[in-house]
NUZADREN-497083 format. One record per residue (C-alpha): residue number from 1; residue in three letters; x, y, z. Coordinates in steps of 0.5 Angstrom, whole numbers, plus 500, padded with zeros to 3 digits. Each point is the difference from the previous one (the first is absolute). Layout:
N
NODE    i   aa   xx   yy   zz
NODE  NUM  ala    X    Y    Z
...
//
This chain:
737
NODE    i   aa   xx   yy   zz
NODE    1  met  500  500  500
NODE    2  arg  506  505  500
NODE    3  arg  500  500  493
NODE    4  ala  493  501  500
NODE    5  leu  501  506  504
NODE    6  ala  505  503  496
NODE    7  ile  496  500  494
NODE    8  thr  494  503  503
NODE    9  leu  504  506  503
NODE   10  ala  504  501  493
NODE   11  leu  493  499  497
NODE   12  phe  497  506  505
NODE   13  ala  506  504  498
NODE   14  leu  499  499  492
NODE   15  val  492  501  501
NODE   16  phe  501  507  504
NODE   17  gly  505  502  495
NODE   18  val  496  499  494
NODE   19  ala  494  503  504
NODE   20  leu  504  506  501
NODE   21  val  501  501  492
NODE   22  arg  493  497  498
NODE   23  tyr  496  505  505
NODE   24  ser  504  506  497
NODE   25  pro  497  504  496
NODE   26  pro  502  500  492
NODE   27  ala  505  504  496
NODE   28  pro  496  506  497
NODE   29  ala  499  499  493
NODE   30  ser  503  505  495
NODE   31  ala  498  506  496
NODE   32  asp  500  496  494
NODE   33  ala  496  493  503
NODE   34  pro  495  498  495
NODE   35  arg  494  505  500
NODE   36  glu  495  495  502
NODE   37  arg  505  498  506
NODE   38  phe  500  504  507
NODE   39  ser  506  504  500
NODE   40  ala  502  503  507
NODE   41  thr  505  505  496
NODE   42  arg  494  503  497
NODE   43  ala  496  500  506
NODE   44  arg  505  504  504
NODE   45  ala  499  506  495
NODE   46  ala  493  500  502
NODE   47  gln  502  500  507
NODE   48  glu  504  505  500
NODE   49  arg  495  504  497
NODE   50  leu  495  499  505
NODE   51  val  504  501  506
NODE   52  gly  503  507  497
NODE   53  asp  503  504  504
NODE   54  gly  498  496  506
NODE   55  ala  495  503  503
NODE   56  thr  494  497  504
NODE   57  arg  494  497  495
NODE   58  ser  496  500  507
NODE   59  val  492  502  498
NODE   60  gly  498  506  498
NODE   61  thr  507  503  499
NODE   62  pro  504  503  494
NODE   63  gly  505  494  500
NODE   64  asn  494  496  499
NODE   65  ala  497  504  494
NODE   66  arg  506  500  497
NODE   67  gly  501  492  501
NODE   68  arg  493  499  497
NODE   69  ala  502  504  494
NODE   70  val  506  496  499
NODE   71  ile  496  493  500
NODE   72  ala  494  503  495
NODE   73  gly  506  503  496
NODE   74  glu  503  493  499
NODE   75  leu  494  496  499
NODE   76  glu  497  505  495
NODE   77  glu  507  499  496
NODE   78  leu  499  493  500
NODE   79  gly  493  500  497
NODE   80  trp  496  498  506
NODE   81  thr  494  504  501
NODE   82  val  501  504  506
NODE   83  glu  495  504  505
NODE   84  thr  500  503  507
NODE   85  gln  495  498  505
NODE   86  arg  499  505  505
NODE   87  ala  496  498  506
NODE   88  pro  498  501  507
NODE   89  ala  502  494  504
NODE   90  cys  499  498  507
NODE   91  thr  502  493  503
NODE   92  his  500  495  506
NODE   93  his  507  503  502
NODE   94  gly  496  506  503
NODE   95  thr  503  504  494
NODE   96  cys  497  505  495
NODE   97  ala  503  504  494
NODE   98  pro  499  502  493
NODE   99  val  504  495  496
NODE  100  val  502  500  492
NODE  101  asn  501  493  497
NODE  102  val  504  500  493
NODE  103  val  495  494  496
NODE  104  ala  503  498  494
NODE  105  gln  497  494  496
NODE  106  leu  503  496  493
NODE  107  pro  494  497  496
NODE  108  gly  501  492  500
NODE  109  arg  499  496  494
NODE  110  glu  493  498  503
NODE  111  pro  498  507  503
NODE  112  gly  493  497  502
NODE  113  leu  504  495  505
NODE  114  pro  501  502  507
NODE  115  gly  507  503  501
NODE  116  val  506  500  504
NODE  117  leu  501  505  505
NODE  118  leu  508  502  502
NODE  119  thr  501  505  506
NODE  120  ala  506  503  504
NODE  121  his  499  507  504
NODE  122  tyr  504  506  498
NODE  123  asp  499  504  506
NODE  124  ser  505  500  506
NODE  125  val  500  501  507
NODE  126  pro  502  508  502
NODE  127  val  507  499  502
NODE  128  ser  502  496  494
NODE  129  pro  502  500  493
NODE  130  gly  497  494  499
NODE  131  ala  505  497  494
NODE  132  ser  498  492  503
NODE  133  asp  494  501  503
NODE  134  asp  496  500  495
NODE  135  gly  505  503  495
NODE  136  leu  502  493  499
NODE  137  gly  493  498  499
NODE  138  val  498  506  495
NODE  139  ala  506  499  496
NODE  140  ala  499  492  499
NODE  141  leu  493  502  498
NODE  142  leu  503  505  495
NODE  143  glu  505  496  497
NODE  144  ala  495  494  500
NODE  145  ala  495  504  496
NODE  146  arg  505  502  495
NODE  147  ala  501  492  499
NODE  148  leu  493  499  500
NODE  149  ala  498  505  494
NODE  150  glu  506  499  496
NODE  151  gly  500  492  501
NODE  152  pro  494  495  497
NODE  153  arg  494  504  502
NODE  154  pro  496  496  506
NODE  155  arg  494  497  499
NODE  156  arg  497  504  506
NODE  157  thr  500  507  501
NODE  158  ile  505  502  505
NODE  159  val  498  506  505
NODE  160  val  506  503  504
NODE  161  val  498  504  506
NODE  162  leu  506  504  503
NODE  163  thr  496  502  507
NODE  164  asp  501  506  504
NODE  165  gly  499  500  508
NODE  166  glu  502  493  501
NODE  167  glu  505  503  506
NODE  168  ala  494  504  503
NODE  169  gly  496  493  500
NODE  170  leu  499  497  494
NODE  171  leu  495  506  497
NODE  172  gly  502  500  493
NODE  173  ala  499  493  499
NODE  174  asp  493  500  504
NODE  175  ala  498  506  496
NODE  176  phe  501  496  493
NODE  177  val  497  494  503
NODE  178  arg  494  504  502
NODE  179  gly  499  505  495
NODE  180  his  503  498  493
NODE  181  pro  496  497  495
NODE  182  leu  506  495  498
NODE  183  ala  500  497  507
NODE  184  gly  494  496  498
NODE  185  lys  504  498  494
NODE  186  val  506  496  502
NODE  187  arg  500  493  502
NODE  188  ala  508  499  503
NODE  189  thr  505  505  503
NODE  190  val  507  501  502
NODE  191  asn  503  505  505
NODE  192  val  507  501  501
NODE  193  asp  502  503  506
NODE  194  ala  507  501  504
NODE  195  arg  502  500  507
NODE  196  gly  507  501  499
NODE  197  ser  506  502  495
NODE  198  his  502  494  498
NODE  199  gly  499  492  500
NODE  200  pro  496  495  496
NODE  201  ser  493  501  497
NODE  202  gln  496  495  504
NODE  203  met  493  498  499
NODE  204  phe  497  501  507
NODE  205  glu  492  500  499
NODE  206  thr  495  498  496
NODE  207  ser  492  500  500
NODE  208  arg  496  495  503
NODE  209  gly  499  494  496
NODE  210  asn  507  500  497
NODE  211  ala  502  493  497
NODE  212  trp  499  502  493
NODE  213  ile  504  507  501
NODE  214  val  506  496  503
NODE  215  ala  500  495  494
NODE  216  leu  500  506  495
NODE  217  val  506  503  505
NODE  218  ala  504  493  499
NODE  219  glu  499  500  493
NODE  220  his  502  507  498
NODE  221  val  504  503  505
NODE  222  glu  507  499  498
NODE  223  arg  503  501  507
NODE  224  pro  495  499  505
NODE  225  ile  501  501  507
NODE  226  thr  494  498  504
NODE  227  thr  497  496  506
NODE  228  ser  493  499  503
NODE  229  leu  503  501  506
NODE  230  phe  501  508  498
NODE  231  tyr  493  500  499
NODE  232  glu  498  496  506
NODE  233  val  504  505  504
NODE  234  tyr  498  507  497
NODE  235  lys  492  498  500
NODE  236  arg  501  500  508
NODE  237  met  504  507  500
NODE  238  pro  497  507  500
NODE  239  asn  504  502  494
NODE  240  asp  496  503  494
NODE  241  thr  502  502  493
NODE  242  asp  496  502  494
NODE  243  phe  499  492  498
NODE  244  ser  496  500  507
NODE  245  val  495  505  496
NODE  246  thr  500  497  493
NODE  247  lys  500  493  502
NODE  248  thr  493  501  502
NODE  249  ile  498  501  492
NODE  250  ala  505  496  497
NODE  251  ser  504  493  501
NODE  252  gly  507  501  500
NODE  253  val  507  501  503
NODE  254  asn  505  504  504
NODE  255  phe  507  501  499
NODE  256  ala  505  504  505
NODE  257  asn  507  500  502
NODE  258  val  501  501  508
NODE  259  ala  508  501  500
NODE  260  gly  503  507  502
NODE  261  ile  495  502  505
NODE  262  glu  506  504  502
NODE  263  his  497  505  494
NODE  264  tyr  493  498  501
NODE  265  his  496  507  501
NODE  266  thr  506  504  501
NODE  267  pro  504  506  496
NODE  268  arg  505  494  498
NODE  269  asp  494  497  496
NODE  270  ala  504  503  494
NODE  271  leu  502  498  493
NODE  272  ala  507  498  503
NODE  273  ser  498  495  505
NODE  274  ser  494  497  495
NODE  275  ser  502  494  497
NODE  276  pro  500  498  492
NODE  277  gly  500  493  501
NODE  278  thr  494  500  505
NODE  279  leu  497  505  494
NODE  280  gln  502  494  495
NODE  281  his  496  495  504
NODE  282  his  494  504  502
NODE  283  gly  499  502  492
NODE  284  asp  502  492  498
NODE  285  asn  494  498  505
NODE  286  ala  495  505  498
NODE  287  leu  500  499  493
NODE  288  ala  500  493  500
NODE  289  met  494  500  504
NODE  290  ala  497  505  496
NODE  291  arg  501  496  494
NODE  292  ala  498  494  504
NODE  293  phe  493  503  502
NODE  294  ala  499  503  494
NODE  295  glu  500  494  496
NODE  296  ala  497  495  505
NODE  297  asp  493  498  499
NODE  298  leu  498  503  507
NODE  299  ala  493  496  500
NODE  300  pro  495  502  505
NODE  301  gly  500  496  507
NODE  302  val  507  498  499
NODE  303  glu  502  502  507
NODE  304  ala  496  495  502
NODE  305  gln  506  495  499
NODE  306  gly  502  503  507
NODE  307  asp  507  502  503
NODE  308  ala  506  496  498
NODE  309  val  506  499  504
NODE  310  trp  506  501  496
NODE  311  phe  508  502  501
NODE  312  asp  506  501  495
NODE  313  val  506  496  500
NODE  314  leu  506  504  500
NODE  315  ala  496  505  495
NODE  316  leu  500  495  495
NODE  317  gly  493  498  500
NODE  318  val  493  499  504
NODE  319  val  498  494  503
NODE  320  arg  493  500  502
NODE  321  trp  493  496  502
NODE  322  pro  494  502  502
NODE  323  glu  499  502  508
NODE  324  arg  495  495  501
NODE  325  trp  505  495  499
NODE  326  ser  504  502  505
NODE  327  thr  498  497  506
NODE  328  leu  499  493  496
NODE  329  leu  507  501  498
NODE  330  ala  503  501  507
NODE  331  leu  496  494  503
NODE  332  val  503  496  494
NODE  333  ala  507  502  501
NODE  334  leu  499  499  508
NODE  335  ala  497  493  499
NODE  336  leu  506  498  495
NODE  337  val  505  502  505
NODE  338  val  497  497  506
NODE  339  gly  500  494  496
NODE  340  his  507  500  498
NODE  341  ala  501  500  508
NODE  342  ile  496  495  502
NODE  343  arg  503  495  495
NODE  344  ala  507  502  502
NODE  345  arg  497  499  507
NODE  346  ala  503  507  501
NODE  347  trp  496  502  507
NODE  348  asp  505  502  505
NODE  349  arg  503  507  502
NODE  350  gly  500  503  493
NODE  351  leu  493  501  500
NODE  352  ser  500  506  504
NODE  353  val  506  503  497
NODE  354  phe  496  505  496
NODE  355  ser  497  504  505
NODE  356  ala  505  499  505
NODE  357  ala  505  504  496
NODE  358  leu  495  505  498
NODE  359  ala  497  502  506
NODE  360  pro  507  502  503
NODE  361  gly  503  503  494
NODE  362  leu  494  505  500
NODE  363  val  500  502  507
NODE  364  ala  508  501  499
NODE  365  ala  499  504  494
NODE  366  leu  494  504  504
NODE  367  leu  505  501  506
NODE  368  ala  506  503  496
NODE  369  gly  495  504  496
NODE  370  leu  498  503  507
NODE  371  ala  507  500  502
NODE  372  leu  502  504  494
NODE  373  glu  494  505  501
NODE  374  ala  501  501  507
NODE  375  gly  508  502  498
NODE  376  gly  497  505  495
NODE  377  ala  503  496  494
NODE  378  leu  493  500  497
NODE  379  pro  497  507  501
NODE  380  ala  496  499  493
NODE  381  phe  497  494  496
NODE  382  trp  506  502  495
NODE  383  ile  507  502  502
NODE  384  ala  506  502  496
NODE  385  his  504  493  501
NODE  386  pro  495  495  502
NODE  387  arg  505  494  498
NODE  388  ala  503  500  507
NODE  389  ala  493  500  504
NODE  390  leu  497  495  495
NODE  391  ser  506  495  501
NODE  392  ala  499  501  507
NODE  393  ile  493  497  500
NODE  394  gln  501  495  495
NODE  395  trp  506  497  504
NODE  396  ser  497  501  506
NODE  397  ala  494  495  497
NODE  398  ala  505  496  497
NODE  399  ala  504  498  506
NODE  400  ala  494  499  504
NODE  401  ala  497  495  495
NODE  402  leu  506  497  497
NODE  403  gly  501  498  508
NODE  404  val  494  497  501
NODE  405  leu  501  496  493
NODE  406  leu  506  498  502
NODE  407  ala  498  497  507
NODE  408  val  494  497  496
NODE  409  ala  505  497  495
NODE  410  arg  505  496  506
NODE  411  arg  494  496  502
NODE  412  ala  495  499  493
NODE  413  ser  502  496  494
NODE  414  pro  500  504  493
NODE  415  arg  494  497  498
NODE  416  ala  496  503  505
NODE  417  leu  503  506  500
NODE  418  trp  498  500  493
NODE  419  ala  493  499  501
NODE  420  gly  500  504  506
NODE  421  thr  502  506  495
NODE  422  trp  495  499  495
NODE  423  ile  494  498  504
NODE  424  gly  501  507  503
NODE  425  trp  500  503  494
NODE  426  gly  494  496  497
NODE  427  ala  496  502  506
NODE  428  leu  502  508  499
NODE  429  gly  498  499  493
NODE  430  val  493  497  503
NODE  431  ile  499  506  504
NODE  432  ala  502  505  495
NODE  433  ala  495  497  495
NODE  434  arg  494  501  505
NODE  435  leu  503  507  502
NODE  436  ala  503  503  495
NODE  437  pro  500  496  494
NODE  438  gly  505  505  496
NODE  439  met  506  498  504
NODE  440  ser  499  493  501
NODE  441  tyr  504  498  493
NODE  442  leu  506  502  505
NODE  443  phe  499  494  504
NODE  444  val  496  495  495
NODE  445  val  505  500  495
NODE  446  pro  506  498  504
NODE  447  thr  496  495  503
NODE  448  leu  498  496  494
NODE  449  val  506  501  497
NODE  450  ala  503  496  507
NODE  451  ala  494  495  499
NODE  452  leu  502  499  492
NODE  453  ala  507  499  502
NODE  454  gly  499  496  506
NODE  455  ser  500  493  496
NODE  456  leu  507  502  497
NODE  457  pro  507  500  503
NODE  458  phe  499  503  507
NODE  459  ala  506  505  498
NODE  460  val  496  503  495
NODE  461  ala  493  500  504
NODE  462  cys  504  504  505
NODE  463  val  503  505  494
NODE  464  ala  494  501  496
NODE  465  pro  495  503  504
NODE  466  ala  505  504  504
NODE  467  val  502  503  493
NODE  468  ser  493  501  498
NODE  469  ala  498  503  507
NODE  470  ala  507  505  499
NODE  471  thr  497  502  493
NODE  472  leu  494  502  502
NODE  473  val  502  503  507
NODE  474  leu  505  504  497
NODE  475  ala  496  503  495
NODE  476  val  496  503  506
NODE  477  ala  506  502  505
NODE  478  ile  504  504  495
NODE  479  gly  495  505  499
NODE  480  leu  497  499  508
NODE  481  tyr  504  506  503
NODE  482  glu  499  505  494
NODE  483  ala  492  499  501
NODE  484  leu  499  499  507
NODE  485  gly  507  503  504
NODE  486  phe  500  498  507
NODE  487  ala  493  501  501
NODE  488  val  499  493  503
NODE  489  ala  508  497  502
NODE  490  pro  498  493  500
NODE  491  leu  498  500  493
NODE  492  ala  507  502  497
NODE  493  ala  502  494  504
NODE  494  leu  495  495  497
NODE  495  pro  503  498  494
NODE  496  thr  506  498  503
NODE  497  leu  496  496  505
NODE  498  leu  496  497  495
NODE  499  leu  506  497  496
NODE  500  ala  504  498  506
NODE  501  thr  495  495  501
NODE  502  thr  501  497  493
NODE  503  leu  507  498  502
NODE  504  ala  498  496  506
NODE  505  pro  500  493  497
NODE  506  met  507  501  498
NODE  507  leu  503  503  506
NODE  508  pro  502  493  503
NODE  509  gly  505  500  495
NODE  510  ala  503  507  502
NODE  511  pro  507  500  502
NODE  512  asp  501  499  508
NODE  513  ala  503  507  500
NODE  514  leu  495  503  496
NODE  515  gln  495  497  505
NODE  516  arg  504  503  506
NODE  517  arg  501  507  497
NODE  518  leu  494  501  495
NODE  519  thr  496  503  506
NODE  520  pro  505  504  504
NODE  521  gly  503  503  494
NODE  522  leu  493  502  497
NODE  523  ala  498  503  507
NODE  524  thr  508  504  500
NODE  525  leu  498  503  493
NODE  526  ala  494  502  502
NODE  527  leu  502  504  506
NODE  528  gly  506  503  495
NODE  529  ala  494  502  495
NODE  530  ala  497  503  506
NODE  531  val  505  504  503
NODE  532  ile  501  503  493
NODE  533  ala  493  501  499
NODE  534  leu  500  504  506
NODE  535  val  506  505  498
NODE  536  val  499  501  492
NODE  537  pro  496  506  498
NODE  538  lys  493  499  500
NODE  539  phe  499  505  495
NODE  540  thr  504  503  494
NODE  541  ala  500  505  496
NODE  542  asp  498  495  494
NODE  543  val  495  497  505
NODE  544  pro  497  505  504
NODE  545  gln  496  501  506
NODE  546  arg  493  503  499
NODE  547  ala  499  506  503
NODE  548  asn  495  506  499
NODE  549  val  499  507  504
NODE  550  val  493  502  501
NODE  551  phe  498  507  503
NODE  552  arg  493  499  502
NODE  553  gln  496  506  503
NODE  554  asp  493  499  504
NODE  555  asp  495  505  503
NODE  556  asp  504  499  507
NODE  557  arg  507  498  498
NODE  558  thr  505  500  495
NODE  559  arg  506  494  500
NODE  560  val  505  497  495
NODE  561  phe  501  493  499
NODE  562  val  506  496  497
NODE  563  asp  496  494  498
NODE  564  thr  503  493  498
NODE  565  thr  494  496  500
NODE  566  trp  498  496  493
NODE  567  gly  493  496  500
NODE  568  pro  500  496  506
NODE  569  ser  507  500  502
NODE  570  arg  505  505  502
NODE  571  trp  507  502  496
NODE  572  gly  504  500  506
NODE  573  ser  500  506  505
NODE  574  ala  501  507  498
NODE  575  pro  507  502  498
NODE  576  ala  503  503  505
NODE  577  pro  502  507  496
NODE  578  met  493  501  499
NODE  579  leu  497  499  507
NODE  580  asp  506  505  502
NODE  581  ala  497  505  495
NODE  582  ile  493  500  503
NODE  583  gly  503  500  507
NODE  584  gly  499  493  502
NODE  585  ser  495  494  500
NODE  586  ala  494  502  505
NODE  587  gly  497  494  499
NODE  588  lys  495  496  495
NODE  589  asp  493  504  497
NODE  590  pro  494  496  498
NODE  591  ala  499  500  493
NODE  592  leu  496  505  496
NODE  593  pro  500  500  491
NODE  594  trp  507  500  498
NODE  595  thr  504  500  507
NODE  596  ser  500  493  502
NODE  597  pro  503  499  507
NODE  598  ala  506  503  500
NODE  599  asp  506  504  504
NODE  600  phe  497  507  501
NODE  601  ala  502  507  504
NODE  602  glu  495  505  501
NODE  603  val  502  507  497
NODE  604  pro  498  507  500
NODE  605  arg  493  501  495
NODE  606  leu  501  504  494
NODE  607  asp  495  504  496
NODE  608  val  497  495  495
NODE  609  gln  493  500  498
NODE  610  ala  496  494  501
NODE  611  pro  496  497  495
NODE  612  val  492  502  500
NODE  613  val  493  497  499
NODE  614  glu  495  504  497
NODE  615  val  493  498  501
NODE  616  leu  496  500  495
NODE  617  ala  494  496  504
NODE  618  val  498  497  506
NODE  619  asp  494  495  501
NODE  620  asp  498  497  507
NODE  621  ala  494  497  499
NODE  622  gly  497  493  500
NODE  623  gly  505  498  505
NODE  624  arg  505  501  495
NODE  625  his  505  505  499
NODE  626  his  503  502  494
NODE  627  val  505  505  498
NODE  628  arg  502  503  493
NODE  629  ala  507  504  500
NODE  630  arg  506  502  496
NODE  631  leu  506  498  503
NODE  632  arg  507  504  497
NODE  633  ser  507  503  503
NODE  634  leu  501  507  501
NODE  635  arg  508  498  499
NODE  636  gly  499  497  493
NODE  637  ala  500  492  502
NODE  638  asp  498  496  495
NODE  639  thr  499  494  505
NODE  640  leu  495  499  506
NODE  641  ala  497  496  505
NODE  642  ile  494  499  503
NODE  643  val  501  496  507
NODE  644  leu  494  498  504
NODE  645  pro  500  497  507
NODE  646  ala  498  493  501
NODE  647  gly  493  498  503
NODE  648  arg  495  504  495
NODE  649  pro  499  498  493
NODE  650  val  500  505  495
NODE  651  glu  500  499  493
NODE  652  val  504  504  495
NODE  653  lys  499  503  493
NODE  654  val  506  503  496
NODE  655  glu  497  504  494
NODE  656  gly  494  496  500
NODE  657  arg  504  493  500
NODE  658  phe  499  495  507
NODE  659  ala  507  500  503
NODE  660  ala  501  494  505
NODE  661  pro  504  503  506
NODE  662  arg  506  496  502
NODE  663  ala  501  498  507
NODE  664  ile  506  503  504
NODE  665  pro  501  500  507
NODE  666  gly  495  504  504
NODE  667  gly  495  501  494
NODE  668  ser  501  500  492
NODE  669  leu  502  504  495
NODE  670  val  499  502  492
NODE  671  gly  505  503  497
NODE  672  leu  499  505  494
NODE  673  phe  506  501  495
NODE  674  ala  501  505  494
NODE  675  val  495  505  503
NODE  676  pro  499  506  496
NODE  677  pro  501  507  503
NODE  678  glu  492  501  500
NODE  679  gly  500  494  505
NODE  680  val  496  494  500
NODE  681  leu  492  498  501
NODE  682  val  499  495  506
NODE  683  glu  494  497  503
NODE  684  leu  499  497  507
NODE  685  asp  494  497  502
NODE  686  ser  499  496  506
NODE  687  pro  494  496  503
NODE  688  ser  500  504  506
NODE  689  ser  498  507  501
NODE  690  gly  505  505  503
NODE  691  pro  506  503  497
NODE  692  ile  505  496  497
NODE  693  ala  507  501  503
NODE  694  phe  506  499  496
NODE  695  thr  508  503  499
NODE  696  leu  501  503  493
NODE  697  val  508  499  498
NODE  698  asp  504  503  495
NODE  699  arg  507  498  497
NODE  700  thr  505  503  496
NODE  701  ser  507  498  498
NODE  702  gly  506  502  504
NODE  703  val  501  504  507
NODE  704  pro  500  507  502
NODE  705  lys  506  503  499
NODE  706  glu  505  503  506
NODE  707  thr  496  495  505
NODE  708  lys  502  493  504
NODE  709  ala  497  496  494
NODE  710  ala  504  504  495
NODE  711  ala  506  499  504
NODE  712  ala  498  492  501
NODE  713  val  500  500  492
NODE  714  ala  507  503  500
NODE  715  ala  502  495  505
NODE  716  arg  498  494  496
NODE  717  pro  507  495  500
NODE  718  ala  502  497  493
NODE  719  thr  498  494  503
NODE  720  ala  492  502  500
NODE  721  thr  495  502  495
NODE  722  pro  493  502  499
NODE  723  phe  495  496  498
NODE  724  gln  492  499  498
NODE  725  asp  498  507  501
NODE  726  gly  506  503  502
NODE  727  asp  501  506  504
NODE  728  val  493  504  501
NODE  729  thr  497  505  504
NODE  730  val  493  498  503
NODE  731  val  495  505  503
NODE  732  thr  494  497  503
NODE  733  thr  494  503  503
NODE  734  ala  494  497  504
NODE  735  gln  493  502  498
NODE  736  ser  493  498  502
NODE  737  arg  494  501  495
//
């Protein structure tokens, strides 16, 4: 078994090396590539024109209008029929804005057939030039539009919609789906988005009833990087893209890249950091699926085939089966492995090897993660030098797991260890098939390989399933940190632990010296990696901390915040120079719109005008209270919000459209973007009588000069960057109408 162990470890290394290559984006095609093909070099020129001088393309800004004009001009030059859709929009994200979509269509050979919708968003967050998010998607669709127009004419009409207001709450996609005539004439859809600046284009989401869609992906996508595990995880997360809206009217796929999060939603999302290889991969995928959908039959009821379970094999092809088969396959695989165990009479300590190794390994990973976090090595989910911390967690887990495996191996036969390992994998396959079918393949396939190899020479029976497991697990492991960071530390060690268990049947043949030294050696390496993780810089100029400055003035107090919160987490403690500039931290303050709980200090009040409410009508009758008013900013802010306290239901309309308030701590809010100087018409309606209390908020980019807020901005170190909305001035006033 010593030779089998050596071969397995060598094959693990080979699979890992191949996976690193295959799970990287392809090389960009040159400008003289065939006209019917996608060329990132040609697309890059369009991306440069879109980004222009690097100004934000946030909804309602001059940069937004300039980017939209570039897009419309590009599509018109390609011969597409182009229009702009202007519409007010409100979504369940608690936001409203007037948006302007660019809508283009290319008639197909059979224009009476339902068409294919291609989407990407051209807006960006206020602080970012959006070269990758979603300049990558826009450039990919513009070059795909050129290839579709100059290549063979597709069977179905292609509709390209470059949406506005995605970052403000999927507003442009909602406006198209709700109000554009073409929305009722599409049958399939492809969306392209970006969460970072580089990495491969992954098909991570589909609409429901995806078996037929996955079949098209398998047949037409040249370099597929996709798995139903992505789909299984993503549908349980609160994240959204335009595809969340468009999949309500059409079946389709969603592509995104997730590497390079250090540039995401920051000023660093510039052309220099945007990967041409990623652009090539996005474009290849979008063009392939546009053509596949355009030529497919798309028969009514095709979604009734149900969902699939699928995975790519080193980006060479896609293996798939109907989701409803998963439980049966898992049970068959488990039964066959149990059968081998019965025939071999392998009924001793090896049967407990799988759970006995996983449990201490996960506990060790959890403890290592907690220790690193307590020591300050993990101030955020993503840091500048993650390798040391990842190694500390993974090697701690491996030391604990292999220590148990070696102890069991000394008292169990190799056959029993084989049986215990693959019965454990098979049991997880059955559980996954019932609870999360999209991830079941990770366990079902290696167990099936073990079952099929169980009658072959024992060395083959050990090596074959272990290598198949490595092929599947390493495909996920390579992008795990980019996707999740240190959100859940034990997850970083799970691939290592799973692969470690596959070595159990071969450990009795390991050299005695290795058996004696392996666990202590791994523990020593883990400790050394932890020490390195504690001392290396957590943020650098290339991978900076996120830190905004917020000047906020309420009716009764004025504060300056240094805000490092991002979503549910903090991106480290506020940088010391910024805190010093505002006079130190006075503690944490409860959240209001655009001001998450953050370090703050009280500052002198400024002569800044608060937003105003111009009441047009009040009606308090029949047990209801209705207010019609115009809200506007006296200081020229184009972003406002209405904050409603908890405890009283209030229905909100903005310019005649219902707006669903978004829950926040202590109440709910409706955000209003791209508000014109004359303000915005709002109606508040409550099913109970009496004045409605609310807080009116306005927000502008930048902070007042010659204040502690400006000093904090100036003190921001090179290892920190503004993000999302950037440095802002917020003024609030409490109202009761």
